[in-house]
N, C-alpha and C positions, 0 to 999 in steps of 0.2 A: 235896456241892453244896448251895450256900446257898440260904436263903429268897429272896433277891433273884434268883438263876438260876432257881430252879423257877417264881417267879411270872411271870418273863419268859417262860418256856418255855409256860406255861398262856395267856398273853396270845397269844402267835404261835399257838398251836394255836387258839385260838377264832377269830382273825382269818383263819388261812390255810386251815384244813381245809375249809370254816369248821364251827365247832361251837356250838351254844347255848350250851354250858357246858363246861369242862373240869376235870379234878382229877387228883392223883396219888394212887395207892392202893398200901399197903405190906400184902403178904401176902395171904393169903384166895384166894377163887376170883374169876377175872375175869368181868365181866359177861357175860351170855349174850343179852340182848334184843337186837331188831333196831334199835334207836335209839341203839346205842353200839358204837364201836369202840375198841379198845385196842392198845398196843405196848408191849414192855418198853424200860424206861430204863437200870435195872441190874438184877442178880440180886434178886429179891423186889420190885422196884419196878416200877410200871407207870403209864403216862399213859392216861387214859380220855377219849375226847371224846363227848359226847351230840350226837346228830345231829336235825335236822329232818326231819320226814316224808319230804319229797321230795328228800332228799339223797342223791345216789349213793355206797353205802356201800363200795364196792371202791375208788372214787377217793378216798374220805376216807381209807381205812385206808393207801393208798400215801402219801397226803401226811402222814399222822402218823408214818408209819415213816422218812419223809425227815427230819422234823423232830428225832424223837427220836434218830436216828442223828447228826444235826448236834451235839446236845449231849452224847450219851453217847460219841461217837467210836468206837462199836462198829459194824461195817458190817452191814446188816440186807438180806438179799435182797429183791428185788423193790421196794426202796424208790427206785432210781435214776428210774424213769420220772415219779415225782411232782417231781423235783427242779426241772425246768424251770418248773413251774407256781409255785413259791415260792422262786424262787434266792436273792434278796437277803435274805430273812429268814432263810431257811436258814443263809447264810454269816455273817449278822451274829450268830445265834444261836451258830453254831460257834466264832466268834472270842470271844463272851463265855464260853463254857465253857471255853475255852482259858484265859482270865484266872483263872477259878475254880480251875483245876487247877494253874496255875503261881505264883500271887499277883501276877500284872502288875495294875496299875490300869487299863490299857487295850489293846486290841489293833486294830491297823489293817491293811488290805491296800492296799499300793499297787503301782504297777509301776514299770520302770526309768526311764521318761521322761516319761509323759502326766502332765496335772494331776489325773488322776481318781483321786478316793479310791473305791476299789472295795468295800470293807467296813469297817464299825466294830463295836465290842464294845458300845458305850454308845447310848441312844436321844438323850442329851443332847447328842451330837456331830452337828452339824446334818449332814444328808444331802447339802446343797448346798457343804458346804467342800470347798476343793481343795487339793492337795499345795501348790501353788504360795504359797497364802496360809499354809499352815504353815511352809513355807521361809521367807517373809517375815517371818512372826511370830517365828520363832527368834532373830532380830536385835534383837528387843525384850523380851528376857528379862533381868532384873537379880537382884539379890538378894532382891526381894521379890515375883518371879515376873513374870508378864506385867504389862508398864506398860499406860497407858491407849491407847497406839497399838496394841499388840499385842492388846489385847481388841477393840478397833474392828476390826482386820483379821479377827478370828476370831467377831465377833459375840456377845460375850457380856460380861455383868457379873457373872455369877455367880462367887464366889471359888472354889467347888469345881471347877466346870466350867474355870474358868482355870487353875487347878492342874493339872488333868488335860490340858488342852491344851497347857501349856506343856512337860509331859514328852513329849507326842506331837510337837510342834514340833521339839523338840531331836533326837529319834530320828530323825525322816522327814528334817529337813536333813543329819543325819551320813550315813544312807544315800544319799541323792541325791549328796552329796558324794564319797562312796566309789565310787559306781557311775561317776562322772565323771571318776575319778582313773586315769591310765593304769596298766596292769598291766605287769609284768615281760615278758609275752608279747608286749606291743603298744609297745615303746618310742618307735616312731615317731609314734604317735597323739597328737594335740595334747592337752594340758590343757584341761579343760571339754568336751570332745566324747565323748558317750555311747559306751560300750563295745559291740561287736556282742554279740548274744545269748550266743553260746557262752562269751563271755570274762567274763560276769557273776560276780562272786565268789559263793559259794555262801552265805556266811554274814557279818553284821556283829555286833558285840557291844561293849557297853562296859559294865562293872561297877564302880560306885563307891560311895561313902557317901551321895552326896545324890540321885543319879538314873541310871538305865541303861537299856538296852534289848539285846534279842536279835532279830536280823532273819534271816530264812531265805528262801532263793531257792525259788520254786514255780512249776511249769508255766513254766520257763525264763526268764520275763520279769517275774514278780510277786514281793513279797517281803511275807512276813506278818510285821508289828511289833509284837513285845511290849513295853511301857513299864513300867517298875518305879521306885519313888520310894526304892529303898534297895537295897542289896546283895542279890543273889538267887543261887539256886544255878545255876549255868551247866549242871551236869550233868543237873539235873531240867528245866530250861527246854529244853535240847537233846532231852531223850528224849520230852516231852510233844509238841515240834514235829515230830519225828520220826513219833510215832504219828498226829498229826494231819494231815499231808501229804497222804496219799491221798486222805482226806475233801475237805479245803480244795481240792485240785486239781481233784476232781470237781465241787465246787459252783462254783469257778471257770468251770470249762468249760460249766457251765449258765446262766452270767450272760448277759442279752441286750446285744448289741451297743449301744455309747454313740455317739449320732450327735457328730460332730465339731462344734465350734463354727462359725458362719459367717463366713467370711473378708472378707466385702464383695466388691462387683463391681469390676472393673478394666476400663478401656477400652485395648485393644490396638490399636494403629494398623496397618493393613494397607496394603501398598504398592498404588498403582494397577495394575490388570492391563492389560498392554500388548498 
């Protein structure tokens, strides 16, 4: 686990537990004071959160367990009640940890049909970004990456972010195209029409020298999408996605519902009652 991932974990712990301070300890005895809670991250590693005097210690420990489980991928008993209080941060943290374990430059969670971007591994991917904007931006990528139109669509002028989003856009567009492509089991279905849930492909993968992605179906309608900038180990990525699936599916289930966008009012003519 790199320093970047550890610092992100500590930031999420401070915000979500919440804690006055947070640190990672290696070895030694765990803290015993009433102002601290801790949870194992890996064998010999633990995350310690320092609490304010009026903080509910039991609730803080449940939240900390949920967050460290998201990063380590190791289920911890009694962590699940806390997931609903910090679902989005925990999901994003789990995606960041998945990038760390696979070498992906970013990871996203999308579903089969909606424009909602359910999860993202990096904070500089705008939380308001939509799948539709990524798909549209994929048509504005050339040899030099995202062009000016693509950058405008995705709201970035930063070269590093634009490079990351270009990979994400190509991957998401490919997954959406694959979802909309008729399968052998449904030859009568028109091209461009979404497949029914039980027909969704389990996995999409592209692996070449320039960019690639690995997308795994989760919770029947979602895809966890790992984006790479070079060839990657398909066996390793598949193994990490398999191990992460139960945790990610529990985090997905804890996400709050998203309100649909307003459709606008319509005037419906009514016939005169006789």
